[in-house]
N, C-alpha and C positions, 0 to 999 in steps of 0.2 A: 803466403803468406796466412795465419790459423785466424781465421774472422771469429772464430768463438772464444778466442783467449781473453782474459778479462783485460792482460797489459795491450792489449791492440790501441793504436792511440786510434784509430778511427772509432770506436764507441763511444771515447768520451766525447769526440765533436761532432758526433751524429745526436746523442741526446740534447745536447747542450742548443745544436741546432734546429731540430725539433720540435720546443719546446715551445721556439716564439711562434711557431701553428696553434698550438695547441693549447696554449695555457689558458684556466681557468674552466674548462670541460672536464669536470671529473665525474665520472658514475659513482654511485654509492654500489651498486654493486653489479661487479663487470661480466662479461662476456665470454665464454671459454672457446679459443679459437686453435685448431690443430694444424700446423702447416704440414706436408709431405712431399719430402723430397730425398735425392738418393742418386738418382740418375737425367741426367740430361744435357743435351750440347749446347744449351749456357752455361751461367758462373750460378750454379742450382746455390752453393754455398750463400755466397752474397747476397743471393736474390732475396733465399730465405729470413737470412739474418736481417737486413735493409727492411723487411716485411714486417717482419715481427718488432724491430725496433719501431720502425711509424704508428701499427698500431698501440705496441704498449703505451709509447708519449701522450697519445691520445688522450689516456686515462680511465677509457673503455673497456681493455680489453685484458685476459689475461693469456698469454701464447706461449704454445708448446709447439716443439717440432719433434716429427717422428721420423728419422733417417732410415729409409729399407739398407738393410742388411744385403753384402756379396752377397751370403748364404741366406737367402729372403722365405727356403719355408717354411719358418717358424715364425715369420714378422704377422703381428697380430694387430694390428693398431683398433685401438677401443675407440669408434667411431660416435658410438652413443654419450659418451661422455662431454660430449662438445656441441656445441652453437652451431659454430662451423669449421668445415674442414676447408682448407685452402693445399690446392693444389699443384704441384711445383717440381713435376718430375714428366719429364718425356723420353722417349725410347726411338725417335724419327731416324734414328744412324743404327739404331741395332734391336730389332725387331723381338731379340730372343729374352730382353730385359722386359718382363711382364710381373705384375704385382702377381700372388698367389693366387687362384682361384675362387680359395674362400673370402680373400679381401677384398676381392671385386664383387663379390653377393652381397659383401658385408656393405659397401659404398650404396649399393644402389639401394639396399634394403634400408638405411640410414636416411636415405636422400626424399625414397619414395613414404617413409613413416613421418615427414616433415625437419631432414636437418637442411643445414645451406652448406652449400656449396659454389666454391670461390674458384672457376679455368685463369688460374695465372697466365696471361702473353704465353709462353709455346708449352704450357701445358694442353692446349688444344691442338699442337704437333702430337699428342700421346694416342697410341693405343687403338689405331685406325681396325686392329682386329676383335674389337671387343665391343659388340654392339650396343649394348645397355648405354655405354658410355657417351656412343654418336648419341645416341638418343638426350643424355643429360647435356652435352655440351651444345644443341643445335648444330653448331656449324664448328668445325676445324681443319687445320692445311693437311687437307686431302686429295685425291685425284678427281678427274674430271669425273670420272664413272662413277664417286664414291657417293654423291649427295648433288643436290640442286645448289645451287649459289645467289646471293641475296645480292642487288642493287637498288638503289634508291632513288628513283625519279627527282626532276626537277620539282615538280608536284606534291611529292611529300610522298606519294604511293613508294611503297615496297612492292619489285620485281622480282619475280622468281626468274634463273637459269636454268631450264634442264637441266638432269643427268647428259653428261655426253659433251652437253653443247660449250663452248668456253674454252675457259683454261683450266690448269689445278692451278692450285692453292699458291701465291708466292706474294711476293715482297721486292719492289725497288729498293733503292737506296732512304737511306732515313733520310726525313725531312722533319722541320717544324709543320705541326699542323694543326690546322682550324679546325673543332671539335664544334662540329653544328646538332644542336637538341632536335631531335626529330619527336620522340614521346616525352612527356610530362610525365614527371616518377617521384619517388619520395626521395631518391639516390641522387637527383640532378636539383630538385627543387629549391629555388634560389639561386643556381646557378644563371648565370647571363645565356644568351641567347644559342652565344658563340662564343669560344672561347680557344686558345692558343695554347699548344705543350710542344714543347724543343724533343727533336732526335728521335721521333718515332716511326717503327715501321707499320707502315699501312697496308693490310693484307687485303687482298684483292682474290677474287673467287674462292674465300673460305666455304665450305662446300659440307653438306649434312641432312637429316636428318630434316632438322627447320621446323620442329614440332611443337605446337605451345610454344612459339618463340616471340619476343618482341625487341624489335632493333630500337636503340634509346638513340641512339647517335651515329653520325656517320662524319667522313673527310671525303674532301674530294682531291681525285686526283689530275694533277693540273695539267702533263701530258694529251687527258682523253677526257675532263670533264666527270669523269663518271665517280658518281656519289657511294663510296664501299662505307660498308658498316662496320664501326669500333667496340661498340658495347650493345651486347642483349643480354634478355634475361630470358630464362626459361620455365616451365611451371613442370615440376618431372612428380606426379603422384601429391605426395601434400605439400614436398619441399619445391627451392629455389634456388636455381641456378645463376650466376653471372658468369659471363664472360666477355674477353676485351684480349683484345690485340697488345691494350697500353703497357707498360711494364719490363719494355728490355731489359737487360743486364749481361753484356756481353762477356765471356772471358778477357782480363785483362784489365777491364775497367774497372775504376772503385767511385761509388757513388757520382754517376754520372749524370748529366742538367735531366734526362727524361726520369729522375727517381728526387731530384732537386725541387723538381714542378711542384707547384703547391694545390695548381690543378688535379694533377695527378694523387697526390698525398689524399687531398680531400676525396677524392673520389675512393679510393680505396679504402679507408674509413666510413665513409658512408655506402657504400657497396657489402660490407661487411656488417658492417650494424641491421643494414636491411636482412641481410639473409638470418639475419638472428630472429630477427620480428617483425618482418615486416612494413616498419616504420624505421625515422629516423630522426635523432633529435641533433644529431650534430652540425654544430652552425657552421654553415660558411664564414670563410675568413673573409675579413676587409682585403688585404691582397693579395685574393683570388685572380688569375688572369683577365682579360679580356681578349676580345678579337683579335687584336693589335698586338696585345703587349703579354708576354711571357711573363710571370712573375714564377722568382726561384727561390729556396731556403739557399743561400751558396756554399761554399767552403769556408772555411775561415783560413 
């Protein structure tokens, strides 16, 4: 399936479906976004396409995609041309897949200088051997020896699990999860205190340096009653980073319910706007989900 072909019937249906969420919210000056992809154990092609579609149909963004070629030595994305970079690649199953060193350094400089970086779902599985990437993302899919983990206590305090204690990062079966707001933030301003999203992977023991990090939300693992972070933001130099386990799209799926979720789409749009500007103007739609009811933009 060629998701980038103009004759793909998904393209037209997705544009029509998303219009009900974003109608009437057009910006005169659009934010420039770059999605970086090219390898992943997830369906990175469809993920990039879906994210591009959601963002552009909000009326707020112009989105480009830079796909890492098989021969990546000459690949040089111009990060500084963009307000936000969305990282949608991971090498968890092949550590030999890497960005060129010059591109790694370029991203570090971009974010330190004030750029915005969105770590999209499995992108926090990537590049465990890149020290500054670990600092930028705060927490990722790592072994127990590769950083601290965070849990949210019932009091709302965030507790650290030291390096070497507990487990490596993992997730169980995908579930409908209630996202509980922990920290008031421009991204979630106007959201209910809790809202439900479908078929999400809840990461347990995400690990990393966890420096300059604020947990925005969490979900409770029913089996253990442990609260695990779902979204967090990181200050890296003058730049802003957003990291979330939402946004799973596996091979063989087409526009899954996790992407149909009004809550996910709204969060994606608002997080990207915040990364670019430090503020958010995109309105929370009337059909935003509640703690008990999922809200979908369904397939036709």
